[in-house]
N, C-alpha and C positions, 0 to 999 in steps of 0.2 A: 352396331347393338340391334338385336330385335327387338321387336314391341313385347314378345313374351319376357326378354331379360329384363327390360324396362319396367314391366309391371312387377315382377317378382323383387327386383330392387326395391321398388317405391314401398312395396308390402313389407320388406325386411325392416327398412329404415323407420315406417311407421309402426312396426310391432315394438322395435328395439330401441330406435331412437339412435341407431348406429348405422353406419354408412358400409355395410359389410359388402363387399364384392361377390355377386353371386357367380355362376359358372357365365362366362362371356368370352369369345375369343375376338382376337385383332386378327383378321385374316389378312396373309402378305400374299399379293401374287407373284407368281414364280419369275416373272420378269425383274421383281424389286427383291428378291430372297437372298440373294447374293450380298447387296448392300447392307441387307437387314442382318445376315449371318456375320459380316464384318463388326456392324454394332453390338453383336451378342456376346461374342468372344474376345478374349484378348488379356482377361486378368490374369496374372501370374499368382498362383496361390501363395498364402502366408502362413498357413497354419492347415490343421485337418480337423475337421467337423464329423459328428455322426447325423446320421440323416434325420433320425427321432420322429417315428411317425405314430407315436401314443396318441395324440390328440386328434388325429384325423380317423384312427381306428375306433376309437370311442365314440366320435359323432355319427360315423356311418354305423357302427353296430346299434346305438341308441336310436336312430332314425328308424333303421330296419324293424327295431322291438315296437315303435310305435305304429308305423305302418300296418303291421300285421293285427293291428286290434279290429275287432269289428264295427266299433262306432264311427270309423273313419269311412266305413262304406264302400270299401275299396277304391279310396280317393288317390292313393299311390300304387295300384297294382302293380305296375312296370318294376316297382322296387323290390316289391316281394317276390314275383316270379324270378327273379335275378339275384335271390339271396345266396345261392351255392356260390356263384361267382363273387358276389361280395364279400362273402365269409372267407373265402379261398384268398382274397384280394387281400383281408386284413391280417390272416393268419402268416403273410410271408414275412420273413425275418428281413428289416431295413436298418441294422444295427452296424453294418460296416463304416470304418472311418475313410474319409476322402477329403484329399486337397480341396481347399477351399479359399475363397477371395469373397470379401465383402459379408460375410457371414453365410455365404452359401456354397455349399458343394459346387464345382466346376462342372463336373458330369452333370449334376442337376440342372445347371443353368442351361447347359447345352440340349439336354431333352425337352425341357420345358420349351425352348425357342422351337426347336424341330415340330413338336407335336401342336403348340397354340397356335403358332402362324398358320397351321395346316386346318384348323377348325377339329383340334382333337384327333385326327386323321394320322398314321404312322406311314410316311411318305419316304420310302427308300431315297428318292433323289435328294431330298432335303437332307435326310440323314448323312448320307455322305457329302454333300456340300457343307454343311456346317463342320462335318469332322476334317475335311480338306481345309477350310479356312483357318481352323484350331490350330491343327499339326504345321501348317506354313508358317505360323506365329510362334507357337510354342507346342512340343509335342507332347500329347496326351500320355500320360504315365502307364504303367504295366497296371499299377492298382487300379486305375480309373476305367482302363478298357476292361478288365474283369469284373469291375463294378457295374459297368455301365446297364447291363441288362435291369439291375436293383435302381439304377437313378432313372429310367425311363418308367419302370413300375412305381415307382414313388411319385414322378410326375403325373402318371394316372391315377395313383390312390389321391393324390392332392387334388385333382379335379373332380374325382368322385366324392370327396369331402364336400367340395363347394356345392356341387349338386345335392349333396344330401342335406347340407345346409338349407337350400332352398325349398326341398321337400318339407323339412324340419318347419319352417316358416308357414308354408301351406297347412300342415296340421295343426300349428297354432292358432293360426287363424281361423280353420276350420271349429275347434274349440270354443273360439271367441263367437262365431257366426251361429254355432248351435244356441248357445245361452240368449243369444240377440234374436235369434226367429221365434224360439220357443216362448220366451217370455214376453216379446214384444215391449221390452224395454228399451229405453235408451242406452246407448253405449256408454261405459264408464268413461270419466273424464279422459283418463289417459289412453282410451283407444278412439276418442271420439273422431280425430281425423279420418279413421278408415272408412267410414259411411260415403267419403269422397274417393274411394278407391273402386275401380271397375272391376278387380280382380276380386277384390272382398264381396263386392255386391253380386259378383258371379258366384262365389261360393254360399253366399246367403240364398241366392236363386236355387242352387243345387238341391241344399236342405229342405228349402219349402215346396221343393219339386215342381218350380215356377217354370215353364218352358219359355224360353225366349232367346231368339237369336242375337239380341242385343245383349243379354247378359251372360246365356251360356258360352259364346264362343271364346270369350276370353280366356276362360278356365281351361276349357278344351283345347286351346292353340297352346297355352302354358304347357300343360300335360304332354302332350304331343311333342312339343319342342325337347322337354327335358328326357323324355323316353328317346329321343332320337339321339341326343347327345350322349345319353348312357350306351345305346347300341354302338354309336361309335367309338366309344372308349374300349368298350368289350372287344370290339372288331382289333383295335389297336393292341390291346393287350394280348392277344392270340398271336399276332404278328410279332409281337417284341419277344414272346417265349421262345419262338423258335429262330430268330434272328441271328448270326454270326456276326458279334461286335468285333470279334478278335482280328479280322480282316483290317480294321484301321489303326492297328498298330503297326507306327511306320517303320521300326528297326526290323520288323519281319522282311522288308524289302532287302537288307543287308544279308541277314541270317538267310534267308531261303534261299539263296543262291547255293550254298553248301548241299551236296546231296545229303549228307548225314542228318543234318536237320531235316530237311525236307522230307525224307522217310522216315523220320522218329516219330513214334505215336505221341497222341495228345499229352500223356503224363509226364513226358520226357520234355516236350516242348516247354509246357506250362512250367516245369522245375527249373530248366534252362532260362528262360525268359525272365523268372522271379528271381534269380541269382544275379543275372545281368543287370536287371531295375535294382536290386540293392547295392551293387556295387557303384553303378552309376549316382545313386543317391548319397552313397558313402564318399564320393570324389565330387558332388555337387556339380554333375555333369547332366545336360540334356541328353537323354537315353537315345536318342537317334544318333547324336555325335558319339556317343560311348559305342553304338555298334558299330560305326564307322572305326572306332579307335581299335575295337576286337578285329575288324578287318585288317587293318593295318599290320597288327599283330601277328595274324596268320602269315602274312607274306615277308615279316621281317626278323621274327624270333622263333625260338624254339617250341615245339609243340606242348609245352608244359615242363613241370618240375614233379613228377609224381615218384613218390617212395614206396617201395614195397619190402615186405618181410616175410620170409617163406621158411617153411618146417616140413619135413618129412614124418609122414605118419601112416603106418599100415599101408604101405605102398603108395601112399598118394602124397601128393605135394599141396600144402595149404599155404594160402598167402593172405596178408593183410596188407592192403593199400591206403597210403596217406598222401593228401593233396591239400593244399591251401586253397580255400575258397578267393580266387582271385582271377585275374583276366587270363592267366596260363590255364587253368581248369575250363574254362570259356573255350580257349583254343583248342585245346586237347580233346575236348568232346565233338567239337566241329569238325576237326580231322579224322577222326577214328569213331566208328560205331561203338567199339568195344567201350571206349571212355564214355559216350554218350550213354550207355547202358549201366555202367558201373556208377557214374556219377549222379545221374538223374533219373533212375527207374523209380517209378512211384509205388511203394509197398502198398498204399490205399487205394483200392479200387473202387471205393464208393465215387460216384458221380453225381453231381447237382441236378436235380428235376425241374421241369418248367412248371409254371403255375397250376397247369393242369392236371399233375400227378400222373398223366397217362403217358407221355412221351419222356427220352431220356435225351437231354441236350448236349451235344459234344462241340466243342470249337475246334474249327478247322486248323486256325494260325496259319492261313494261306494268305499272303499278302495281295492287295489289289495291284500293286506296281511292284517290279522286281529290280534290285539293284545291281548294276553290272560294273564293273571296271572296262572302260573303254580306251583303247591305246591307238589313234589315228596315225600315228607315226610319221608326222609331217616333218622334214627337214629342207628349209631353203639356205642352208649355209653355202657361201661362195657364190650367190645369185642362181643355183641350180634346185629345183625340187626335186625331191626323192620321197616317194611315200611307201612306207613297210606296216601298214596295219595290222592290229591284233584285234579283230572284233570277235565277239562271242556269237556263238552260231545261231543262236535268236535273230541276232541283226542281220536283215537283209539287205538295207540299202541306209545311207548316211548324205545329207548333203551340208557342206562346211563352206565357209567364207573365210577368206584369209588375206592379211595384209603382205606384201610384198613390195617394200617401198611405198612410192606413192600408190600404186595399182590396189585394188581389190579385186582378187581371183575368186573363182567359184570351182569347187570341186566335189565330184560324186563319187561316193564309193559304191559298189553294187556287187552282190554276187553271181558269177557266172560259172561256166563250165571250163574255162582256162584264163590263165593270167593276161590282160590285155590292158592298154594304154592308149586312151584318146585325148587328140589335142584340138581343139575348136572342132570338134567333129571329125579329124582326121587319125585314123588309125596310125601309131608308132609301133614300127618294128626294128628289133636289133637294139633297143636301148630302155633303160628303167627311169631313165632322168628326163628333166623338161628346162631347159634354160629360161629364166625369166628374164623379159625384155622390158620391163617397166610398164608393159601395157596389160589393160584386164584380160586374162586369159579364162577359159572354159575347159575345164579338166574332167577325164572320167576315168576310172579305174576298177577295172574288172578282177575281183578276187573269186579263186576257185573256192567251192564249197570245201573241199577238203584241205 
C-alpha cells in the first residue's frame, strides 16, 4: 500500500472515527495469479441478487458537485475535468439479476479479482485465466456471460466510488483547515488529532500559501496518486466496453461445430443460447453438460417434432408452425438454417450500446476452443492392432499411448498424401494390421487428407 493511500486512510479515520477502506489494490504478480484465481473462484451460487449501485452513484455525484465549487480552489481538478466520464458511468444501468454466493454476484467477484489484482487495469490474460479456472470448476451461465460487461463496469464503479470517498474526505478536511487557518483558533476537540496528520498540515499549508517541500509534497503526491488511479480505471472502462466476453461461454465449443450455428447472426445465436440455458436450468444441469446432451441428441434422435397447419388463400400457401420449446427444437435449429431462422429470428433489432454511446457493440459468440468428436478407431482384438481413425479435418496429427497386455505402445496419427503404416520406423506394405508381440511398439499411421 502506497504512502498516499496510508495518508488518506488515516485522514478518513481521523475525520469520521471509522476505518473506511480507501482505494488501494493488492497487486498479485503474474506467476502467482493462477493460484490467486483458484482461491477467488469456486463458490456455487445459491440465489440471485441485483447489483444495486445506488449508493455508489450518489456518492460519486455528490463528490463531483462539491469538487466544482470555487471555494476548494481547484483541489480536485482531476475529478471535475473527467465529469463526463463519471456521469456516463453513473447513468449506466446496473439492475440485472445474477447468480450469487455469499451475498455477492459471482460475476462481480470474478471481475473484482481480475481488476484489483492488476492495480485496476483490465488485463486480457488475467481475465482469460480466471474464466478458465472458473469454467473448469463450474460453467459460467449464459446470463452471467451476457451480464459480464455490467459486472466489470460495476467493479469499476465501486473503485471510482472508493476514490470519490477519498476525495470527499480531502474536501471535508479542506473545510476544517480553512476555518483553522483563517481564524488561527485551535481545532475543535473532535478534530484535535488532525494536527498530527501530515496530510492535514499539507492542506493547511496550501490554504496559507505556505510554500514548503516538507508540507506541500504530501498533498501533491496524494493528488497525483488519485488522478493516476482514476486514469487507469477510465482506460480499463474503455477496454471493457469493447471487449467480447461471449467467447468464454464454454457451450459454444459444442454448438459452434455445427455450420448452421456458426453462420447464424448474433440475434439468432443469442436466442438459441438463451433457450438452451433456460432448458438446462429447468433440468438443473450444468450448461456445458446440457450442450453435450444436445450434441448426442443430434446423433441419436430425430431432428425435431414440428407441427404445421396449412391453408390455401388467393393462390398462396399459408402455414402455421408449432414446436415445443425443448431439446428437439434446439436440434432442429442446429440441423437446418430454415428452422434456425424460423425459431430464433429476432424481431427486435435494437442493440446494446457501449458506455461511450459512440459505438455499437456486438457479441461474436465465437468460442476460444471448439469441441469435436474424435474416434481413433483402435482395435486390439485377437492380439492384432487395427487402426481405422475418423478425425475432423482440422486435426493434423495426434499422439496416443495405449496398453496391450503389459506393453505400453505409442501410436502417431498424421495427415499425408497416401495411407501408410509404419512399425518401429519401417514401412509395412500389403497389410493394415500389426501383431502385438507383448513388447512396446512405435507405430505411425498416415491418413490421406481426403
